[in-house]
C-alpha positions as CSV (number, residue, x, y, z in Angstrom):
1,M,40.8,26.2,65.2
2,R,39.0,26.8,62.0
3,L,40.8,25.6,58.9
4,H,40.1,27.1,55.5
5,P,39.9,25.3,52.1
6,R,43.1,25.4,50.1
7,G,43.2,24.1,46.5
8,H,46.7,22.7,46.7
9,S,46.0,20.4,49.7
10,G,42.7,18.9,48.7
11,I,41.0,20.0,51.9
12,K,38.1,21.5,50.1
13,A,37.3,18.0,48.7
14,L,36.4,16.8,52.2
15,G,33.0,18.3,52.4
16,G,31.3,14.9,52.1
17,L,33.1,13.7,55.2
18,L,31.9,16.5,57.5
19,R,29.2,14.4,59.1
20,D,28.1,14.5,62.7
21,D,30.5,11.7,63.8
22,P,34.0,12.4,62.3
23,W,35.4,9.6,64.5
24,R,33.8,7.0,62.1
25,V,35.7,8.3,59.1
26,R,37.9,5.6,57.6
27,A,41.2,7.5,57.0
28,D,44.7,6.4,56.0
29,L,47.0,9.4,56.1
30,H,50.3,7.6,56.0
31,C,51.7,5.3,53.2
32,H,54.6,5.2,50.8
33,S,55.0,4.8,47.1
34,H,57.9,3.9,44.8
35,H,59.0,7.5,45.0
36,S,60.5,6.7,48.4
37,D,60.7,3.1,49.9
38,G,57.3,1.7,48.9
39,L,56.8,-0.7,46.0
40,W,53.5,0.6,44.5
41,S,52.9,3.7,42.4
42,P,50.7,6.5,43.8
43,R,47.9,5.4,41.5
44,Q,48.1,1.8,42.7
45,L,47.9,3.0,46.3
46,V,44.9,5.2,45.6
47,D,43.1,2.5,43.8
48,S,43.8,0.0,46.6
49,A,42.7,2.5,49.3
50,K,39.4,3.1,47.4
51,A,38.8,-0.6,47.1
52,Q,39.4,-1.1,50.8
53,G,36.8,1.5,51.7
54,V,39.2,4.3,52.7
55,E,37.3,7.6,52.7
56,L,40.2,10.0,53.3
57,F,43.7,9.4,51.9
58,S,47.2,10.9,51.9
59,L,50.5,9.7,50.3
60,T,53.4,10.5,52.7
61,D,56.6,9.5,51.0
62,H,59.9,10.1,52.9
63,D,61.3,13.5,52.3
64,T,59.7,14.0,48.9
65,L,56.5,15.4,47.3
66,K,57.1,13.9,43.9
67,G,54.2,11.5,43.9
68,Q,51.6,14.1,45.0
69,S,50.3,15.2,41.6
70,E,49.7,11.5,40.5
71,A,48.0,10.7,43.8
72,R,45.8,13.7,43.5
73,A,44.7,13.0,39.9
74,A,44.0,9.3,40.8
75,A,42.0,10.3,43.9
76,Q,40.0,12.8,41.9
77,A,39.3,10.2,39.2
78,C,37.9,7.7,41.6
79,G,36.1,10.1,44.0
80,L,38.4,9.6,47.0
81,A,39.0,12.5,49.3
82,W,42.7,13.3,49.3
83,I,45.1,15.6,51.0
84,S,48.8,16.1,50.3
85,G,51.4,14.7,52.6
86,V,55.1,14.0,53.3
87,E,57.0,12.2,56.0
88,I,60.0,14.3,57.2
89,S,63.1,12.7,58.8
90,V,64.0,14.4,62.1
91,T,66.7,13.9,64.6
92,W,65.6,14.4,68.2
93,A,67.5,13.3,71.4
94,G,69.9,11.3,69.2
95,Q,67.1,9.3,67.6
96,T,65.3,9.5,64.2
97,I,61.8,10.7,64.6
98,H,59.3,11.0,61.7
99,V,57.0,13.9,61.4
100,L,54.2,14.0,58.9
101,G,53.3,17.2,57.1
102,L,49.6,17.0,56.0
103,A,47.8,19.3,53.7
104,C,51.0,21.1,52.8
105,D,51.4,23.2,49.7
106,P,53.6,20.9,47.4
107,E,55.0,24.0,45.7
108,C,56.2,25.8,48.9
109,E,59.9,26.8,48.2
110,A,60.9,26.5,51.9
111,L,59.5,23.0,52.3
112,L,61.0,21.8,49.0
113,A,64.4,23.2,49.9
114,G,64.3,21.6,53.3
115,L,63.4,18.2,51.9
116,A,66.1,18.5,49.2
117,G,68.6,19.1,52.0
118,I,67.5,15.9,53.8
119,R,67.6,13.8,50.6
120,A,71.2,15.0,49.9
121,K,72.2,13.2,53.2
122,R,70.7,9.9,52.2
123,L,73.3,8.7,49.7
124,A,76.2,9.6,52.0
125,R,74.6,7.5,54.7
126,A,74.0,4.7,52.3
127,R,77.7,4.6,51.4
128,A,78.5,4.4,55.1
129,I,75.9,1.6,55.6
130,D,77.5,-0.3,52.7
131,Q,81.0,0.0,54.3
132,S,79.6,-1.4,57.6
133,L,77.9,-4.3,55.8
134,V,81.1,-5.1,53.9
135,A,83.0,-5.3,57.2
136,A,80.3,-7.8,58.3
137,G,80.8,-9.9,55.2
138,L,78.0,-8.6,53.0
139,Q,79.4,-7.5,49.6
140,G,77.4,-5.6,47.0
141,A,74.7,-4.2,49.3
142,L,74.9,-0.6,48.0
143,E,74.6,-1.7,44.3
144,G,71.7,-4.0,45.3
145,A,69.9,-1.3,47.2
146,L,70.5,1.3,44.4
147,S,69.0,-1.0,41.8
148,Q,65.6,-0.7,43.6
149,V,65.3,3.1,43.7
150,R,64.1,5.5,41.1
151,E,66.6,8.2,42.3
152,P,69.8,7.6,44.3
153,E,68.9,10.3,46.8
154,Q,65.8,8.4,47.9
155,I,67.8,5.3,49.0
156,S,66.8,4.1,52.5
157,R,67.4,1.3,54.9
158,T,64.4,-0.5,53.5
159,H,66.1,-0.8,50.1
160,F,69.1,-2.4,51.9
161,A,66.8,-4.7,53.8
162,R,65.1,-5.9,50.7
163,W,68.5,-6.8,49.1
164,I,69.7,-8.5,52.3
165,A,66.5,-10.5,52.5
166,Q,67.0,-11.8,49.0
167,H,70.8,-12.2,49.3
168,C,70.5,-14.1,52.6
169,G,67.3,-16.0,52.0
170,L,65.3,-14.3,54.7
171,S,61.6,-13.8,54.3
172,D,60.8,-11.5,57.3
173,M,61.8,-7.9,56.9
174,R,61.6,-7.3,60.6
175,D,64.1,-10.1,61.1
176,V,66.4,-8.5,58.5
177,F,66.3,-5.1,60.4
178,A,66.8,-6.9,63.7
179,R,69.9,-8.7,62.4
180,Y,71.5,-6.1,60.3
181,L,70.1,-2.6,60.5
182,C,68.9,-1.8,64.0
183,D,70.8,-0.2,66.8
184,G,74.2,-1.8,67.4
185,K,74.0,-4.0,64.3
186,P,76.4,-3.9,61.3
187,G,74.3,-1.5,59.2
188,D,73.5,0.9,62.0
189,V,74.9,4.3,60.9
190,P,73.8,7.4,62.9
191,Q,72.6,10.3,60.8
192,R,71.8,13.9,61.7
193,W,68.5,14.8,59.9
194,A,66.5,18.0,60.3
195,S,65.8,19.4,63.8
196,L,62.2,19.2,65.1
197,S,61.9,23.0,64.9
198,E,63.2,23.1,61.3
199,A,60.8,20.4,60.1
200,L,57.8,22.1,61.8
201,G,58.9,25.5,60.4
202,W,58.9,24.0,56.8
203,I,55.4,22.6,57.4
204,R,54.1,25.9,58.8
205,S,55.6,27.7,55.8
206,A,53.6,25.3,53.5
207,S,50.4,26.0,55.5
208,G,50.4,22.4,56.6
209,F,49.7,20.5,59.8
210,A,52.4,18.6,61.7
211,V,51.8,15.1,63.1
212,I,54.2,12.8,65.0
213,A,54.2,9.5,63.1
214,H,53.9,6.1,64.9
215,P,55.0,7.4,68.3
216,A,55.2,4.0,69.9
217,R,58.0,2.9,67.6
218,Y,60.6,5.3,69.2
219,R,62.7,4.0,72.0
220,L,61.8,6.8,74.4
221,S,61.2,6.6,78.2
222,P,57.9,8.0,79.4
223,L,59.8,11.2,80.5
224,L,61.3,11.6,77.0
225,Q,57.9,11.0,75.4
226,H,56.5,13.9,77.3
227,C,59.5,16.0,76.5
228,L,59.1,15.3,72.8
229,V,55.4,16.1,72.8
230,E,55.9,19.3,74.8
231,E,58.6,20.5,72.3
232,F,56.3,19.5,69.5
233,C,53.5,21.5,70.9
234,E,55.6,24.5,71.5
235,A,56.8,24.4,67.8
236,G,53.2,24.4,66.5
237,G,52.5,20.6,66.2
238,L,48.9,19.6,65.8
239,A,48.5,15.9,66.2
240,L,49.8,12.4,67.2
241,E,49.3,9.5,64.9
242,T,47.5,7.5,67.5
243,A,45.9,4.9,65.2
244,S,48.8,3.4,63.4
245,G,49.7,0.1,61.7
246,S,52.6,0.0,64.1
247,H,50.5,0.2,67.2
248,A,48.9,-2.4,69.4
249,K,45.6,-1.7,71.1
250,R,47.2,-0.7,74.3
251,E,49.5,1.7,72.5
252,I,46.6,3.3,70.7
253,D,44.9,3.8,74.1
254,Y,48.1,5.2,75.6
255,F,48.8,7.7,72.9
256,S,45.2,8.7,72.7
257,R,45.4,9.7,76.4
258,L,48.6,11.5,75.8
259,A,47.2,13.5,72.9
260,S,44.2,14.4,75.0
261,Q,46.4,15.5,77.8
262,Y,48.3,17.9,75.6
263,R,45.2,18.9,73.7
264,L,46.5,17.5,70.4
265,R,44.4,15.9,67.8
266,A,44.7,12.4,66.5
267,S,45.6,11.0,63.1
268,A,45.4,7.6,61.5
269,G,47.8,5.8,59.1
270,S,48.8,2.3,58.1
271,D,52.4,3.2,57.2
272,F,51.9,0.8,54.3
273,H,55.0,0.1,52.0
274,A,54.2,-3.2,50.2
275,P,52.3,-6.4,50.5
276,N,53.9,-9.0,52.8
277,E,56.3,-6.3,54.2
278,S,54.0,-3.9,56.1
279,R,52.6,-4.7,59.5
280,T,49.1,-3.9,58.3
281,A,47.4,-3.6,55.0
282,L,46.6,-0.3,53.4
283,G,43.4,1.1,54.9
284,S,43.3,-1.4,57.8
285,V,43.7,1.2,60.5
286,P,41.6,1.3,63.7
287,L,39.2,4.2,64.0
288,I,40.2,7.2,66.1
289,A,39.4,6.8,69.8
290,D,36.4,8.8,71.0
291,S,38.6,10.4,73.7
292,V,40.6,12.6,71.2
293,E,39.5,14.8,68.3
294,P,40.4,13.6,64.8
295,I,42.7,15.9,62.9
296,W,40.2,16.2,60.0
297,S,37.2,17.1,62.2
298,K,37.2,20.8,61.4
299,W,38.6,20.6,57.9
300,H,36.1,22.0,55.3
């Protein structure tokens, strides 16, 4: 596949990365700003990525593109290769799956409308989470979560988790999720997001490239993993996020083999949200395994 330069995505800024060994490129194509559930501004993320030696960067906020112009300007100012990005909430086999749209046109009407539809569901789910937490004895969670967001439609479980951690004196966000917000816990509220085919359709409409984010985090049997990847391929998906801040070495190896089996490319991302919350620091992502082709290898 030969990909062409597009001004909106920043791909044409990647010329300096097209060396003989694209596997050695230090990329972080998955992180979050205060426009969704991160704590830093897009500019802070770009500056930190540059300081950490990242060569290729993308901001991928949940279901919004509002931080892209700031991220692009900051990247251009410091000489960091940048592409646009978004993380789309998808429901597949009764689970929430996250799909990254990389190098999308941030002004594509179909993509913007699709993302707006997802965001409209977030506040309704937040109210349901609050009711569940009230029943479990936690009063004021919705107000506490809303006080942290720039726009109510961007509220997420992470905002609830931060309030619960402070309210209950807990320091480990993973512990908060395990006690209150994971499957079967008081704040577990099922939600129907976009379908996989809808999300990939929006990404294609925006001339972007679809990536399954942190595939090891989903509670899928090996059979369902293959079913997900097969459906993803049939819908036009391009890559798996094999090198992830959520993945142990054995998981990187496994999903690299899976990507190779289905002739998918590989992407890399920290999934950074905030210091002391994320599993790995911004830019601290393993390199792509030699057995699978990096998603950026033919970008020019």
